[in-house]
MMTF fields as JSON, N, C-alpha, C and O atoms, coordinates in Angstrom:
{
  "mmtfVersion": "1.0.0",
  "mmtfProducer": "UNKNOWN",
  "numBonds": 259,
  "numAtoms": 260,
  "numGroups": 65,
  "numChains": 1,
  "numModels": 1,
  "chainsPerModel": [1],
  "groupsPerChain": [65],
  "chainIdList": ["A"],
  "bondAtomList": [4, 2, 8, 6, 12, 10, 16, 14, 20, 18, 24, 22, 28, 26, 32, 30, 36, 34, 40, 38, 44, 42, 48, 46, 52, 50, 56, 54, 60, 58, 64, 62, 68, 66, 72, 70, 76, 74, 80, 78, 84, 82, 88, 86, 92, 90, 96, 94, 100, 98, 104, 102, 108, 106, 112, 110, 116, 114, 120, 118, 124, 122, 128, 126, 132, 130, 136, 134, 140, 138, 144, 142, 148, 146, 152, 150, 156, 154, 160, 158, 164, 162, 168, 166, 172, 170, 176, 174, 180, 178, 184, 182, 188, 186, 192, 190, 196, 194, 200, 198, 204, 202, 208, 206, 212, 210, 216, 214, 220, 218, 224, 222, 228, 226, 232, 230, 236, 234, 240, 238, 244, 242, 248, 246, 252, 250, 256, 254],
  "bondOrderList": [1, 1, 1, 1, 1, 1, 1, 1, 1, 1, 1, 1, 1, 1, 1, 1, 1, 1, 1, 1, 1, 1, 1, 1, 1, 1, 1, 1, 1, 1, 1, 1, 1, 1, 1, 1, 1, 1, 1, 1, 1, 1, 1, 1, 1, 1, 1, 1, 1, 1, 1, 1, 1, 1, 1, 1, 1, 1, 1, 1, 1, 1, 1, 1],
  "groupList": [{"groupName": "MET", "atomNameList": ["N", "CA", "C", "O"], "elementList": ["N", "C", "C", "O"], "formalChargeList": [0, 0, 0, 0], "bondAtomList": [1, 0, 2, 1, 3, 2], "bondOrderList": [1, 1, 2], "singleLetterCode": "M", "chemCompType": "L-PEPTIDE LINKING"}, {"groupName": "GLY", "atomNameList": ["N", "CA", "C", "O"], "elementList": ["N", "C", "C", "O"], "formalChargeList": [0, 0, 0, 0], "bondAtomList": [1, 0, 2, 1, 3, 2], "bondOrderList": [1, 1, 2], "singleLetterCode": "G", "chemCompType": "PEPTIDE LINKING"}, {"groupName": "ASP", "atomNameList": ["N", "CA", "C", "O"], "elementList": ["N", "C", "C", "O"], "formalChargeList": [0, 0, 0, 0], "bondAtomList": [1, 0, 2, 1, 3, 2], "bondOrderList": [1, 1, 2], "singleLetterCode": "D", "chemCompType": "L-PEPTIDE LINKING"}, {"groupName": "ARG", "atomNameList": ["N", "CA", "C", "O"], "elementList": ["N", "C", "C", "O"], "formalChargeList": [0, 0, 0, 0], "bondAtomList": [1, 0, 2, 1, 3, 2], "bondOrderList": [1, 1, 2], "singleLetterCode": "R", "chemCompType": "L-PEPTIDE LINKING"}, {"groupName": "PRO", "atomNameList": ["N", "CA", "C", "O"], "elementList": ["N", "C", "C", "O"], "formalChargeList": [0, 0, 0, 0], "bondAtomList": [1, 0, 2, 1, 3, 2], "bondOrderList": [1, 1, 2], "singleLetterCode": "P", "chemCompType": "L-PEPTIDE LINKING"}, {"groupName": "THR", "atomNameList": ["N", "CA", "C", "O"], "elementList": ["N", "C", "C", "O"], "formalChargeList": [0, 0, 0, 0], "bondAtomList": [1, 0, 2, 1, 3, 2], "bondOrderList": [1, 1, 2], "singleLetterCode": "T", "chemCompType": "L-PEPTIDE LINKING"}, {"groupName": "GLU", "atomNameList": ["N", "CA", "C", "O"], "elementList": ["N", "C", "C", "O"], "formalChargeList": [0, 0, 0, 0], "bondAtomList": [1, 0, 2, 1, 3, 2], "bondOrderList": [1, 1, 2], "singleLetterCode": "E", "chemCompType": "L-PEPTIDE LINKING"}, {"groupName": "HIS", "atomNameList": ["N", "CA", "C", "O"], "elementList": ["N", "C", "C", "O"], "formalChargeList": [0, 0, 0, 0], "bondAtomList": [1, 0, 2, 1, 3, 2], "bondOrderList": [1, 1, 2], "singleLetterCode": "H", "chemCompType": "L-PEPTIDE LINKING"}, {"groupName": "LEU", "atomNameList": ["N", "CA", "C", "O"], "elementList": ["N", "C", "C", "O"], "formalChargeList": [0, 0, 0, 0], "bondAtomList": [1, 0, 2, 1, 3, 2], "bondOrderList": [1, 1, 2], "singleLetterCode": "L", "chemCompType": "L-PEPTIDE LINKING"}, {"groupName": "SER", "atomNameList": ["N", "CA", "C", "O"], "elementList": ["N", "C", "C", "O"], "formalChargeList": [0, 0, 0, 0], "bondAtomList": [1, 0, 2, 1, 3, 2], "bondOrderList": [1, 1, 2], "singleLetterCode": "S", "chemCompType": "L-PEPTIDE LINKING"}, {"groupName": "VAL", "atomNameList": ["N", "CA", "C", "O"], "elementList": ["N", "C", "C", "O"], "formalChargeList": [0, 0, 0, 0], "bondAtomList": [1, 0, 2, 1, 3, 2], "bondOrderList": [1, 1, 2], "singleLetterCode": "V", "chemCompType": "L-PEPTIDE LINKING"}, {"groupName": "ALA", "atomNameList": ["N", "CA", "C", "O"], "elementList": ["N", "C", "C", "O"], "formalChargeList": [0, 0, 0, 0], "bondAtomList": [1, 0, 2, 1, 3, 2], "bondOrderList": [1, 1, 2], "singleLetterCode": "A", "chemCompType": "L-PEPTIDE LINKING"}, {"groupName": "TRP", "atomNameList": ["N", "CA", "C", "O"], "elementList": ["N", "C", "C", "O"], "formalChargeList": [0, 0, 0, 0], "bondAtomList": [1, 0, 2, 1, 3, 2], "bondOrderList": [1, 1, 2], "singleLetterCode": "W", "chemCompType": "L-PEPTIDE LINKING"}, {"groupName": "CYS", "atomNameList": ["N", "CA", "C", "O"], "elementList": ["N", "C", "C", "O"], "formalChargeList": [0, 0, 0, 0], "bondAtomList": [1, 0, 2, 1, 3, 2], "bondOrderList": [1, 1, 2], "singleLetterCode": "C", "chemCompType": "L-PEPTIDE LINKING"}, {"groupName": "PHE", "atomNameList": ["N", "CA", "C", "O"], "elementList": ["N", "C", "C", "O"], "formalChargeList": [0, 0, 0, 0], "bondAtomList": [1, 0, 2, 1, 3, 2], "bondOrderList": [1, 1, 2], "singleLetterCode": "F", "chemCompType": "L-PEPTIDE LINKING"}, {"groupName": "ILE", "atomNameList": ["N", "CA", "C", "O"], "elementList": ["N", "C", "C", "O"], "formalChargeList": [0, 0, 0, 0], "bondAtomList": [1, 0, 2, 1, 3, 2], "bondOrderList": [1, 1, 2], "singleLetterCode": "I", "chemCompType": "L-PEPTIDE LINKING"}, {"groupName": "LYS", "atomNameList": ["N", "CA", "C", "O"], "elementList": ["N", "C", "C", "O"], "formalChargeList": [0, 0, 0, 0], "bondAtomList": [1, 0, 2, 1, 3, 2], "bondOrderList": [1, 1, 2], "singleLetterCode": "K", "chemCompType": "L-PEPTIDE LINKING"}],
  "groupTypeList": [0, 1, 2, 3, 4, 1, 5, 5, 6, 4, 7, 8, 9, 10, 8, 9, 11, 4, 1, 8, 11, 11, 12, 9, 8, 7, 2, 3, 2, 5, 1, 11, 13, 8, 11, 14, 7, 10, 0, 11, 2, 2, 6, 1, 14, 2, 2, 4, 3, 15, 4, 16, 2, 4, 3, 9, 10, 9, 14, 15, 5, 8, 4, 6, 12],
  "groupIdList": [1, 2, 3, 4, 5, 6, 7, 8, 9, 10, 11, 12, 13, 14, 15, 16, 17, 18, 19, 20, 21, 22, 23, 24, 25, 26, 27, 28, 29, 30, 31, 32, 33, 34, 35, 36, 37, 38, 39, 40, 41, 42, 43, 44, 45, 46, 47, 48, 49, 50, 51, 52, 53, 54, 55, 56, 57, 58, 59, 60, 61, 62, 63, 64, 65],
  "secStructList": [7, 6, 6, 1, 1, 1, 1, 1, 1, 7, 3, 3, 3, 3, 3, 3, 3, 6, 6, 3, 3, 3, 3, 3, 3, 3, 7, 6, 6, 6, 7, 7, 3, 3, 3, 3, 3, 3, 3, 1, 6, 6, 6, 6, 6, 6, 7, 6, 6, 1, 7, 1, 1, 7, 1, 3, 3, 3, 3, 3, 3, 7, 7, 7, 7],
  "xCoordList": [0.803, 0.0, 0.851, 0.3, 2.152, 3.014, 2.945, 3.398, 2.392, 2.295, 1.07, 0.89, 0.236, -0.95, -0.608, 0.289, -1.325, -1.106, -1.638, -2.468, -1.177, -1.72, -1.112, 0.068, -1.924, -1.456, -1.036, -1.354, -0.326, 0.164, -0.973, -0.977, -1.933, -3.054, -4.362, -4.581, -5.235, -6.498, -7.579, -7.392, -8.706, -9.897, -10.648, -10.839, -11.073, -11.834, -13.283, -13.559, -14.209, -15.644, -16.225, -15.926, -17.054, -17.675, -19.176, -19.646, -19.938, -21.392, -21.822, -21.333, -22.73, -23.201, -24.719, -25.332, -25.319, -26.768, -27.045, -26.159, -28.246, -28.563, -28.326, -28.973, -27.407, -27.13, -26.242, -26.001, -25.741, -24.949, -23.926, -24.205, -22.761, -21.744, -20.935, -20.89, -20.302, -19.456, -18.371, -18.53, -17.267, -16.223, -15.625, -15.675, -15.06, -14.366, -13.182, -13.175, -12.188, -11.015, -10.964, -11.145, -10.718, -10.615, -9.329, -8.92, -8.702, -7.527, -7.951, -8.909, -7.257, -7.645, -7.326, -7.927, -6.416, -6.085, -7.033, -7.488, -7.335, -8.118, -9.551, -10.397, -9.842, -11.168, -11.373, -12.452, -10.353, -10.464, -10.715, -10.1, -11.627, -11.905, -10.756, -10.421, -10.16, -9.034, -9.448, -8.818, -10.508, -10.997, -12.419, -12.794, -13.214, -14.606, -14.972, -14.632, -15.67, -16.04, -17.394, -17.617, -18.294, -19.607, -19.636, -19.13, -20.238, -20.226, -21.458, -22.171, -21.695, -22.736, -22.164, -21.093, -22.879, -22.453, -21.037, -20.758, -20.14, -18.786, -17.716, -16.617, -18.028, -17.113, -15.866, -14.959, -15.78, -14.634, -13.792, -13.023, -13.908, -13.115, -11.682, -10.903, -11.324, -9.937, -9.181, -8.079, -9.765, -9.157, -7.826, -7.778, -6.757, -5.45, -5.385, -4.447, -6.362, -6.366, -6.798, -6.536, -7.462, -7.893, -6.671, -5.994, -6.382, -5.207, -5.376, -6.479, -4.301, -4.347, -4.523, -5.07, -4.066, -4.157, -4.588, -3.769, -5.874, -6.316, -6.21, -6.298, -6.023, -5.889, -7.189, -7.172, -8.33, -9.647, -10.641, -10.42, -11.745, -12.754, -14.137, -14.373, -15.054, -16.469, -17.222, -16.888, -18.229, -18.965, -20.453, -20.927, -21.193, -22.632, -23.341, -22.992, -24.333, -25.168, -26.579, -27.09, -27.19, -28.563, -29.486, -29.113, -30.686, -31.641, -32.139, -31.911, -32.819, -33.408, -34.444, -35.179, -34.487, -35.432, -36.735, -37.654],
  "yCoordList": [-1.192, 0.0, 1.263, 2.364, 1.141, 2.293, 3.203, 4.344, 2.742, 3.569, 4.472, 5.281, 4.355, 5.191, 6.475, 6.489, 7.566, 8.803, 8.676, 7.809, 9.52, 9.555, 8.495, 8.168, 7.965, 7.0, 5.69, 5.426, 4.879, 3.605, 2.664, 2.094, 2.493, 1.596, 2.387, 3.236, 2.123, 2.852, 2.31, 1.299, 3.004, 2.551, 1.584, 1.873, 0.449, -0.554, -0.508, -0.611, -0.354, -0.404, -1.64, -1.922, -2.379, -3.599, -3.49, -3.126, -3.801, -3.846, -5.269, -5.866, -5.81, -7.175, -7.195, -6.666, -7.808, -7.965, -9.329, -9.907, -9.847, -11.142, -11.115, -10.354, -11.938, -12.047, -10.959, -10.94, -10.044, -8.92, -8.512, -8.545, -8.133, -7.592, -6.56, -6.586, -5.655, -4.637, -4.241, -4.397, -3.727, -3.179, -1.975, -1.863, -1.075, 0.084, 0.427, 0.126, 1.058, 1.541, 3.05, 3.585, 3.743, 5.197, 5.642, 5.072, 6.663, 7.261, 7.91, 8.683, 7.61, 8.135, 9.621, 10.285, 10.156, 11.577, 12.44, 13.482, 12.007, 12.849, 12.376, 13.148, 11.118, 10.556, 10.089, 9.606, 10.226, 9.833, 8.332, 7.529, 7.966, 6.556, 5.977, 6.492, 4.911, 4.271, 3.043, 2.71, 2.365, 1.166, 0.898, 1.233, 0.28, -0.037, -1.297, -1.43, -2.228, -3.478, -3.952, -3.998, -4.303, -4.875, -6.285, -6.535, -7.222, -8.617, -9.349, -8.862, -10.506, -11.398, -12.119, -12.722, -12.054, -12.685, -12.257, -11.062, -13.224, -12.885, -13.327, -13.708, -13.277, -13.82, -12.971, -13.437, -11.773, -10.923, -10.501, -9.546, -11.181, -10.785, -11.293, -11.046, -11.996, -12.424, -11.48, -11.8, -10.324, -9.335, -8.857, -8.519, -8.822, -8.423, -6.957, -6.566, -6.138, -4.73, -4.551, -3.504, -5.559, -5.449, -5.641, -6.665, -4.667, -4.807, -5.928, -6.165, -6.606, -7.691, -7.153, -7.842, -5.936, -5.33, -3.867, -2.968, -3.614, -2.228, -1.426, -1.982, -0.138, 0.758, 0.839, 0.901, 0.839, 0.858, 0.174, 0.085, -0.309, -1.045, -0.622, -0.471, -0.432, -0.282, -1.399, -1.76, -1.937, -3.087, -2.806, -2.506, -2.901, -2.641, -3.878, -4.393, -4.359, -5.463, -4.944, -4.146, -5.4, -5.007, -6.198, -7.332, -5.952, -7.058, -7.541, -6.908, -8.673, -9.178, -8.191, -7.583, -8.045, -7.095, -7.753, -7.109],
  "zCoordList": [0.0, 0.0, 0.0, -0.018, 0.02, 0.091, -1.122, -1.042, -2.252, -3.442, -3.418, -4.328, -2.412, -2.293, -1.556, -0.713, -1.87, -1.121, 0.299, 0.571, 1.2, 2.557, 3.454, 3.336, 4.348, 5.34, 4.695, 3.535, 5.448, 4.935, 4.573, 3.483, 5.466, 5.206, 5.177, 6.04, 4.201, 4.073, 5.005, 5.682, 5.02, 5.735, 4.821, 3.64, 5.353, 4.612, 5.072, 6.267, 4.133, 4.424, 3.76, 2.6, 4.486, 3.969, 4.148, 5.225, 3.103, 3.15, 2.826, 1.867, 3.618, 3.409, 3.453, 4.381, 2.448, 2.366, 1.744, 1.115, 1.907, 1.294, -0.221, -0.941, -0.693, -2.12, -2.688, -3.895, -1.85, -2.339, -1.288, -0.09, -1.74, -0.84, -1.615, -2.844, -0.884, -1.503, -0.512, 0.699, -1.042, -0.19, -0.884, -2.109, -0.098, -0.651, 0.238, 1.432, -0.357, 0.367, 0.233, -0.86, 1.343, 1.333, 2.021, 3.033, 1.457, 2.073, 3.386, 3.411, 4.461, 5.778, 5.926, 6.771, 5.146, 5.242, 4.426, 4.897, 3.196, 2.282, 2.096, 1.645, 2.435, 2.197, 0.767, 0.422, -0.069, -1.473, -1.592, -0.889, -2.492, -2.753, -3.571, -4.638, -3.068, -3.736, -4.531, -5.534, -4.087, -4.776, -4.312, -3.188, -5.202, -4.893, -5.663, -6.838, -5.001, -5.667, -5.146, -3.936, -6.058, -5.726, -6.288, -7.382, -5.525, -5.958, -5.455, -4.577, -6.013, -5.505, -4.293, -4.367, -3.187, -1.929, -1.542, -1.445, -1.321, -0.862, -1.855, -1.452, -3.147, -4.147, -4.396, -5.085, -3.878, -4.196, -3.02, -3.134, -1.885, -0.726, -0.785, 0.135, -1.849, -2.018, -2.952, -3.397, -3.248, -4.135, -3.538, -2.356, -4.323, -3.781, -3.351, -2.656, -3.749, -3.332, -1.883, -1.29, -1.296, 0.098, 0.996, 0.906, 1.86, 2.729, 3.745, 4.237, 4.052, 5.037, 6.453, 7.314, 6.698, 8.027, 7.886, 8.073, 7.555, 7.362, 8.656, 9.751, 8.523, 9.673, 10.456, 11.685, 9.743, 10.382, 9.452, 8.245, 10.034, 9.27, 9.741, 10.94, 8.791, 9.138, 8.423, 7.295, 9.082, 8.566, 8.711, 9.807, 7.609, 7.611, 7.091, 6.029, 7.825, 7.35, 7.133, 7.918, 6.073, 5.768, 5.979, 5.678, 6.495, 6.658, 5.3, 4.269, 5.33, 4.088, 3.587, 4.365, 2.264, 1.666, 1.38, 0.875]
}
C-alpha cells in the first residue's frame, strides 16, 4: 500500500446484504476513494487490493429485503 497517497493503510468499508456484498477503500487523510467493488455474496473478498491489516474497518449489514 506504500504507493498510495496519505497514510500507509487505508480505511476498509464492507457492506453485506442477502445475495450482495461490496467493499471500498478510502484514504484516511483525504477521504479519497481508492478502490470499490460490488459482488454477488462474498465472491470478491480475495481481491489483492484489500489490505491484510487495514488501519480501520467499518462493517454494515442489511436485513433481508
